[in-house]
C-alpha positions as CSV (number, residue, x, y, z in Angstrom):
1,M,-15.8,-6.7,-21.1
2,T,-20.0,-7.5,-22.2
3,L,-22.2,-7.7,-18.8
4,E,-22.2,-10.8,-18.6
5,D,-18.2,-11.4,-18.4
6,Q,-18.7,-8.4,-15.7
7,H,-20.9,-10.5,-13.8
8,T,-19.2,-13.7,-14.0
9,N,-15.0,-12.0,-13.3
10,R,-16.1,-9.2,-10.6
11,A,-19.5,-10.6,-8.5
12,G,-19.0,-14.2,-9.4
13,F,-22.1,-15.1,-10.0
14,S,-23.6,-15.4,-13.3
15,R,-26.2,-13.3,-15.9
16,R,-29.2,-15.9,-15.1
17,T,-29.1,-13.9,-11.4
18,A,-29.1,-10.7,-13.6
19,L,-32.2,-11.5,-15.5
20,K,-34.0,-13.2,-12.5
21,A,-33.2,-9.9,-10.9
22,A,-37.3,-8.3,-12.2
23,A,-39.0,-10.9,-10.1
24,W,-37.4,-10.2,-6.9
25,S,-36.7,-6.7,-7.3
26,V,-40.1,-5.2,-4.9
27,P,-38.5,-5.4,-1.0
28,V,-40.5,-8.5,0.5
29,I,-41.1,-8.3,4.0
30,A,-41.0,-11.9,5.4
31,A,-44.1,-12.8,7.8
32,A,-43.3,-15.3,10.2
33,T,-46.2,-18.4,9.8
34,A,-44.3,-19.4,13.0
35,V,-42.0,-18.7,16.5
36,P,-39.2,-21.4,16.4
37,A,-39.2,-23.3,20.3
38,Y,-35.8,-21.8,20.4
39,A,-37.4,-18.4,20.5
40,A,-38.9,-18.5,24.1
41,S,-36.7,-21.1,25.6
42,G,-33.7,-19.7,26.9
43,E,-31.4,-21.2,24.7
44,T,-28.9,-18.5,23.2
45,V,-29.2,-18.2,19.1
46,D,-25.6,-16.2,17.8
47,L,-24.7,-16.4,14.4
48,Q,-21.9,-14.8,13.3
49,V,-20.1,-13.7,10.3
50,G,-16.5,-12.7,8.8
51,W,-15.0,-11.6,5.3
52,M,-13.3,-14.5,3.5
53,Q,-9.9,-13.1,2.9
54,S,-10.5,-12.5,-0.8
55,G,-11.6,-9.6,-2.8
56,D,-11.3,-7.0,-5.2
57,V,-10.4,-2.9,-4.7
58,F,-11.3,-0.9,-7.0
59,Q,-9.7,3.2,-7.1
60,G,-11.0,6.3,-8.2
61,Y,-9.5,9.3,-8.2
62,N,-10.4,13.2,-8.5
63,A,-10.1,15.1,-12.1
64,D,-6.1,16.2,-11.3
65,K,-6.0,13.4,-9.5
66,S,-4.8,15.0,-6.0
67,R,-7.0,13.6,-4.0
68,M,-8.2,9.1,-4.3
69,Y,-10.3,6.2,-2.8
70,S,-10.2,2.8,-2.8
71,V,-13.7,0.2,-2.6
72,T,-12.7,-3.0,-1.1
73,K,-15.2,-6.1,-2.2
74,P,-14.7,-8.9,-0.7
75,T,-15.6,-12.4,-2.1
76,G,-17.9,-12.8,0.1
77,V,-18.6,-13.7,3.9
78,E,-18.5,-17.0,6.2
79,I,-21.0,-17.6,8.6
80,T,-21.2,-19.5,11.8
81,N,-23.5,-21.2,14.8
82,A,-22.0,-20.2,17.8
83,G,-25.1,-20.5,20.5
84,S,-26.7,-23.4,21.9
85,V,-29.3,-24.2,19.1
86,D,-29.7,-25.0,15.3
87,V,-31.1,-22.2,13.7
88,A,-33.8,-22.4,11.4
89,A,-33.7,-21.7,7.5
90,G,-34.8,-18.1,6.5
91,S,-32.3,-16.3,8.2
92,L,-31.7,-13.4,6.4
93,L,-27.9,-12.5,4.7
94,T,-28.2,-8.7,3.8
95,M,-25.6,-5.9,1.8
96,R,-25.6,-2.5,1.3
97,Y,-23.6,-0.6,-1.2
98,D,-23.2,1.9,-2.8
99,A,-25.5,2.2,-5.6
100,R,-23.2,5.0,-8.0
101,I,-20.7,2.5,-7.8
102,F,-22.2,-0.6,-7.6
103,G,-25.1,-2.3,-9.9
104,P,-28.5,-3.6,-8.1
105,E,-27.7,-7.2,-9.6
106,A,-26.5,-8.7,-6.8
107,G,-26.0,-12.8,-6.0
108,A,-25.2,-15.5,-3.4
109,F,-24.0,-18.2,-3.6
110,I,-23.3,-21.1,-1.0
111,D,-21.2,-23.5,-3.7
112,D,-23.0,-23.6,-6.9
113,T,-26.2,-23.3,-5.7
114,E,-27.5,-19.7,-5.5
115,L,-29.5,-18.3,-2.8
116,P,-32.9,-17.3,-2.7
117,A,-33.4,-13.3,-3.1
118,A,-35.4,-12.0,-0.6
119,G,-35.7,-8.8,-1.6
120,T,-33.6,-5.8,-3.5
121,Q,-34.4,-1.6,-3.0
122,T,-32.4,1.3,-3.8
123,A,-33.1,4.6,-2.1
124,N,-31.4,7.8,-1.0
125,G,-28.4,6.2,-3.5
126,V,-27.6,2.8,-1.4
127,T,-28.8,-0.4,-2.6
128,T,-29.8,-3.2,-0.3
129,A,-30.1,-7.1,-1.3
130,S,-31.2,-10.0,0.9
131,F,-30.9,-13.5,0.6
132,S,-32.8,-16.3,2.5
133,L,-30.4,-18.9,4.0
134,P,-30.2,-22.6,5.1
135,A,-30.2,-23.9,8.8
136,F,-27.3,-23.5,11.0
137,P,-27.1,-26.8,13.7
138,V,-25.3,-25.8,16.8
139,A,-21.5,-26.1,16.2
140,G,-22.2,-27.1,12.4
141,P,-19.3,-26.8,10.1
142,E,-18.4,-23.0,9.1
143,V,-20.5,-22.1,6.0
144,T,-19.1,-19.8,3.2
145,V,-21.5,-17.6,1.2
146,R,-19.8,-16.1,-2.2
147,A,-21.5,-12.8,-2.3
148,G,-21.0,-10.3,-4.5
149,M,-22.7,-7.3,-7.8
150,P,-21.3,-5.6,-10.9
151,L,-19.4,-3.0,-10.9
152,L,-20.9,0.7,-13.2
153,T,-18.4,1.0,-14.8
154,D,-15.2,0.2,-16.5
155,P,-12.7,-0.3,-13.0
156,E,-10.1,1.4,-15.0
157,S,-11.6,4.7,-14.6
158,M,-13.7,4.9,-12.0
159,P,-16.2,7.9,-11.1
160,W,-15.0,10.2,-8.3
161,F,-17.4,10.9,-5.8
162,E,-16.6,12.4,-2.0
163,D,-18.9,10.5,-0.3
164,I,-19.1,6.4,-1.4
165,V,-20.9,4.4,0.8
166,G,-19.0,1.2,2.3
167,Y,-19.7,-2.5,1.5
168,S,-21.2,-4.4,4.5
169,V,-22.8,-8.0,4.7
170,T,-25.7,-8.6,7.8
171,V,-27.1,-12.2,9.0
172,T,-30.2,-11.5,11.0
173,P,-31.0,-14.9,12.7
174,S,-34.4,-16.5,11.4
175,G,-37.2,-16.0,14.2
176,A,-35.1,-14.8,17.0
177,V,-33.0,-12.3,18.8
178,D,-29.2,-12.7,18.2
179,A,-27.6,-12.5,21.7
180,T,-24.3,-10.6,20.5
181,P,-25.1,-8.4,17.6
182,D,-22.3,-7.4,17.3
183,D,-20.6,-9.5,15.7
184,N,-23.6,-10.3,12.7
185,T,-22.4,-7.6,10.7
186,V,-18.9,-7.0,8.7
187,A,-18.2,-3.8,6.9
188,T,-15.4,-2.2,4.6
189,E,-15.0,1.9,4.4
190,T,-13.9,3.7,1.8
191,H,-10.8,4.9,2.2
192,Y,-9.6,8.4,0.9
193,E,-6.2,9.6,0.5
194,D,-4.2,12.0,-0.9
195,T,-2.7,11.2,-3.7
196,T,1.5,11.0,-4.5
197,D,3.6,11.0,-7.4
198,G,7.4,9.5,-7.1
199,T,8.8,9.7,-10.4
200,V,13.0,8.4,-11.0
201,T,15.6,8.4,-13.6
202,A,19.5,7.0,-13.8
203,T,22.4,7.3,-14.9
204,W,24.4,4.0,-15.8
205,T,27.4,2.4,-16.3
206,T,28.6,-1.1,-17.3
207,G,28.8,-4.2,-15.4
208,T,30.3,-8.2,-16.3
209,V,29.5,-11.4,-15.8
210,P,31.8,-13.9,-16.8
211,N,30.3,-16.1,-20.4
212,S,30.3,-19.6,-19.7
213,Q,30.6,-20.1,-23.8
214,D,33.5,-17.6,-24.3
215,P,35.5,-16.9,-21.5
216,S,37.0,-13.7,-23.6
217,A,33.4,-12.4,-24.1
218,P,32.1,-12.1,-20.6
219,H,27.9,-10.8,-20.4
220,E,27.7,-6.6,-20.6
221,I,24.8,-5.6,-17.7
222,D,23.7,-2.3,-17.1
223,I,24.6,-1.2,-13.6
224,P,23.0,2.3,-12.4
225,E,25.5,4.1,-10.4
226,T,23.3,6.7,-9.3
227,I,19.6,6.7,-8.6
228,T,17.5,10.7,-8.4
229,I,13.5,9.8,-6.8
230,T,11.4,13.2,-7.2
231,S,8.2,13.8,-5.7
232,L,5.5,16.1,-8.0
233,A,3.2,18.4,-7.2
234,P,0.4,17.8,-6.1
235,G,0.4,15.0,-3.5
236,A,0.6,13.7,0.0
237,T,3.9,14.0,2.4
238,V,5.5,10.4,2.4
239,T,7.4,9.3,4.5
240,K,8.2,5.6,2.7
241,V,9.7,5.3,-0.6
242,Q,10.6,1.9,-1.9
243,F,13.5,1.2,-4.7
244,E,14.5,-2.0,-6.6
245,V,17.5,-2.5,-9.4
246,G,16.0,-5.8,-11.6
247,L,18.4,-6.8,-13.0
248,P,18.4,-9.5,-15.7
249,Q,18.8,-13.4,-14.5
250,A,20.9,-16.0,-16.0
251,N,19.8,-19.0,-18.3
252,D,21.5,-22.4,-18.7
253,A,22.1,-24.3,-22.1
254,E,18.1,-25.0,-22.0
255,G,17.2,-21.3,-21.6
256,N,15.9,-22.4,-18.0
257,Y,16.3,-20.2,-15.2
258,A,19.7,-20.8,-13.8
259,G,20.1,-18.1,-10.8
260,R,20.0,-14.1,-10.8
261,L,23.1,-12.2,-11.6
262,L,22.7,-9.7,-8.4
263,E,25.5,-10.2,-5.8
264,S,24.5,-7.3,-4.0
265,F,22.9,-4.0,-3.8
266,T,23.4,-1.1,-1.7
267,V,23.5,2.6,-1.0
268,T,26.4,4.7,-0.3
269,S,25.1,8.0,0.0
270,A,21.2,9.4,0.0
271,L,20.2,13.0,0.1
272,L,17.3,14.2,0.3
273,D,17.0,17.6,-0.8
274,G,20.9,18.1,0.9
275,T,20.1,16.0,4.2
276,D,21.8,13.2,4.4
277,V,19.3,10.2,4.9
278,T,21.6,7.4,4.3
279,S,21.0,6.0,7.7
280,S,17.4,5.7,7.0
281,V,18.4,3.1,4.3
282,S,17.0,-0.6,4.7
283,P,16.3,-3.8,3.1
284,V,12.4,-4.1,2.3
285,H,12.9,-8.0,2.5
286,P,15.5,-10.1,3.2
287,D,15.7,-12.7,1.1
288,A,15.8,-9.7,-2.0
289,P,19.2,-8.0,-1.7
290,G,18.1,-5.9,-5.0
291,H,14.7,-4.5,-2.9
292,L,15.7,-1.2,-0.5
293,Q,13.9,1.8,1.4
294,I,13.9,5.0,3.1
295,D,12.3,5.0,6.1
296,G,11.0,7.7,8.0
297,P,12.2,11.0,6.3
298,S,9.3,13.4,5.4
299,F,9.6,12.8,1.2
300,A,7.6,16.3,0.5
301,P,6.0,17.3,-2.9
302,G,8.8,18.9,-4.9
303,Q,11.6,17.2,-2.8
304,T,14.6,15.3,-4.3
305,L,16.6,12.6,-3.5
306,E,19.4,11.6,-4.4
307,L,21.3,8.4,-4.2
308,V,24.3,6.8,-5.2
309,V,24.4,3.1,-5.5
310,D,26.9,0.0,-5.4
311,V,25.9,-2.8,-7.6
312,A,27.8,-6.4,-7.0
313,L,27.4,-8.9,-9.6
314,I,28.2,-12.6,-9.6
315,S,32.0,-13.9,-10.4
316,D,30.3,-17.6,-11.4
317,A,29.9,-18.1,-15.7
318,V,26.8,-18.2,-16.5
319,H,25.5,-19.5,-20.2
320,S,23.6,-16.6,-21.8
321,I,21.5,-14.0,-19.4
322,T,17.9,-12.5,-20.3
323,N,17.2,-8.8,-21.3
324,N,19.9,-8.4,-23.8
325,G,21.6,-7.8,-20.4
326,G,19.2,-4.7,-20.1
327,T,18.5,-3.7,-16.5
328,Q,15.3,-1.5,-14.9
329,V,15.6,0.7,-11.3
330,Y,12.1,0.7,-10.4
331,V,10.6,3.3,-7.7
332,T,7.4,2.2,-5.1
333,V,5.4,5.7,-3.4
334,A,2.2,4.7,-1.6
335,G,-0.6,6.4,-3.4
336,D,1.0,6.6,-6.3
337,R,-1.4,8.0,-9.1
338,E,0.9,7.3,-12.1
339,S,3.0,4.5,-12.8
340,D,4.4,5.6,-16.4
341,N,6.9,7.5,-14.6
342,N,8.1,5.0,-12.2
343,A,10.9,2.8,-13.7
344,A,14.1,4.5,-15.3
345,L,15.3,1.7,-18.1
346,G,19.0,0.9,-19.1
347,P,20.0,1.6,-22.2
348,R,20.6,-2.0,-23.1
349,W,16.6,-2.9,-22.5
350,F,16.1,-4.6,-25.1
351,S,17.7,-2.4,-27.1
């Protein structure tokens, strides 16, 4: 990925922002030449800021992957004038973030208009970058500001630090003190946790679904009989494990999706190191019959969860099936550091 690609894809702004960075790399302190009338009029100035409901989450691990962190970078912020008077142009939007994770070439946009940079500096491993905002009329529409900064590394190989600073955005009204400063800043915290590693194996049998092309040759499908999930050390103790069976799907004569083959998926026995936890099994969602979870019992590193399952297939004849009849069982454990061992594949899986 080129630097230009990273700026465009990750920060939501173009490389031209980075090229302009040198022009404002020294912090600028703006001096007010005139005080807006509302500053002494008793009118209420109140700019409110909230995160946009989109963004990226970046994760990194320590050397043995026993610990991980998550850094959240929302796409931008939404700003509202909730006061009783217009706010003049020149309010500041200030981004603050860890300089070891993100680069200094920050940018901010309203629609396709780039906001003027008002200063950037990096000190003690933290970068602050400010931008000048337009006027905010009282009772005006919510203004969306896309703001971002580029990662300094490949998101698949994030560096490890124990003290990563969270990302925050602050809006400071032009020429006035905000009546409610508590809603001028939004911030994300870097979340640290012990990791887990759940691995899965399965034993298999063969199920059949009627074949509409040749009733004498039903479609054969991998069916799990038992599922074994093991929590590997090092790691944290978890209380929820999700598992799902991914069967082939039915196709019509034109090769289009014609429905699922799974009628039901139930657990007849669940033993956690020999302790019966069958009563803790529940559906993850009522519309997803192949997706179950065990919620409640502590599942510590070194423990094994043994499931005996019953899979029922539909009785309707179908034209054809996908994946050569191959099925997989997939396991999800919160904080799982490895994904390569989360699936058990049936013998027909693309064989």
